[in-house]
N, C-alpha and C positions, 0 to 999 in steps of 0.2 A: 383809543387816540382822541375821541371826542371829549372825554372828561379832561384829558390833558390840555386840550385847546381851551376849554371853558376855564380851567384854572389859570392858564396863561393870560387869558383876556382879563380875568379878575385881578391878577397880579399887576399887569400893565396899567389897567384902569386905576387901580388903587394908587400906584406911583404917580400917574399923571394928575389924578384928582388932588393929591397932596402937593405936588409941585406947582400946578397951574390953577387949581381949583376946579370944581365940578363945572361951573358955568364957562370956564376958560378952556375946557377940553372938549373936542369934538369926537364923534365916533370915527371919523376919518383918521384922526391922529392916533387913536387906539389901534385901528386896523393897520395903519402904516407902520407903527412901531413893532407890531407883531409880524409884519410882512404877509398879511392876509388881506383878502378883499372885504369890503363892507358887507357883501352878501354872506360871506363865511361868518362874520361877526353876528349878523342878524340871524343866522341859523341857531346860534347859542343864546342870544339875548335880543328881544324885540326892540329895546330902547335903552338909552343911557340911564333913564330912571330905573329900569329893571336891574341894570348892573349895580347902581348905587344901593338899591334895596337889598340886593344879594350881599353886598359888602357890609351892610349894616346888621346882618343876622347875628353877629356876636353880641350885639346889644340885647336882643331878646334872650339869648342863651344865658348871658351873665345875669341879666335882671331876674329871670325865672329862678335860676339857681340861688341867687342872693335872697330873694323873697322866701324861697323854700327854707333856706338855712335860718333866716330870721324867725320864721314861723315855728321852726322846730326848736328854737332856743327857749329854754325854760327859766333862764335867769340872766343876770348881767354878764356872767362869764361866757355863756352860750352866745350872747349878742356880740361880745368881743371876739369870740372865735369866728363868727360869721363875717364880721367886718375885717378881721385879719385875713381871712380867706380871700375876700374881694380885693384887698390891697395887693396880694400876691398876683391876682389875675390881671390887675391893671398893667403890670410889667410884662405879662405874657401877650398882651394885646396892644402894645405901644403904637403900632402902625394904625390900628383901628382908632385910637384916640387922636392920633395925628390927622387922620382923615376927617374925623368929626370936628376937630379944631379948625382945620383949614376951610371947612365947608359948613360951618355951624348953622348958617341961615337956612340953606336948602335942607340940611339934615333935620332941623327942627320942623320945617314945613312938612317933610315926608313923614316924620313921626306923628304929627298932628293928623295928617290925612290917612295914616295907616290905622288899622283896627287895634290900637292900643288904648286901653281904657285907663287913663291916668288917675281918674277919681278912684277906681277900684284898686289900683296899685297903692295909692296913698292910704286908702282904707285898710288894706292888708298890712302895711307898715305900722300904721297906728294901732291896729288890733294886736299885732305881734309885740310891739313895745309895751303896750298896756298889760298883756298877758305875762310877759317876762319880768316886768318891773315889780319891785316890792314896795315902791313909794313913788310919789309924783316927782321928787327931785331925781330919782334914778331914771324914771321915764324920760325926763327932760334931757339928762345926760346921754341916754341911748339915742335919742333923735339928733342931738347935737353931734355925737360921734359919727352917726350915719351921714349927716350933712357935710362934715369935714372930709369924709372919704369920697362921697359921691360927687361933691362939688370941686374936688381938687383939679380935675382936668379942665374945668371951666375957668377957674380962677388962676391957675398956674400952669398954662400949657407950655410956656417956654421952660419953666423949671422942670416940668415933666419930660420935656424933650432933651434938655441939656445936662441935667444933673445926673450923678451916678445913681443908677437904678437901685442898687443895693442900699445905698445911704437913704434914698427916698423911702424905700420900703421899710427900712428900720425906723425912720422918723415918723412915718404915717402910722405904723403899728404902735409906736410909743405914744403918739398923740391919742390914739384910740384907747389905749390902756389908761392914760392919764385922765382923759375926759370921763371915762367910765369908772375910774377909781379901782381898776383891777391891778393888783400889785404884781401878780405872777405873770409870766409870759404865757400867752395862749397859743 
């Protein structure tokens, strides 16, 4: 039953953080919506920050998997396959991206304060692109395609929220193929 309560807390907190924002939501509101006491909430999470950190774990999972796939790619087709994979993941995690969009400032602060080494992440991407590319122009296209996919939620959160997910997935995948000059579907 304890795991169920924890998952319910995360679900309700996610909803409220999207609706009202992280700063606009209190632990009391989360507890009240669940019809539990604040003490019961504190049994599962020590703070609102801990709740948000837990809700952000898909970021680490997606990022680690994407980096691994990019590092395993041996050519532009492999890079396209990795980016196509992450495009499909975006639509499996829409609530996560809505949470990030609604709370971008606090999320960015938490990511900076967390033990995430952005310099190492960038170095891994650069090494992966360099290893898989057969030329500088191809390497540039690989990085540009990655930027198009990974920046989509930042630059088009309303489109991500309101447009047909299948159409967006199809278009993002087509853009990846176009930028990378991969003619066949991956």
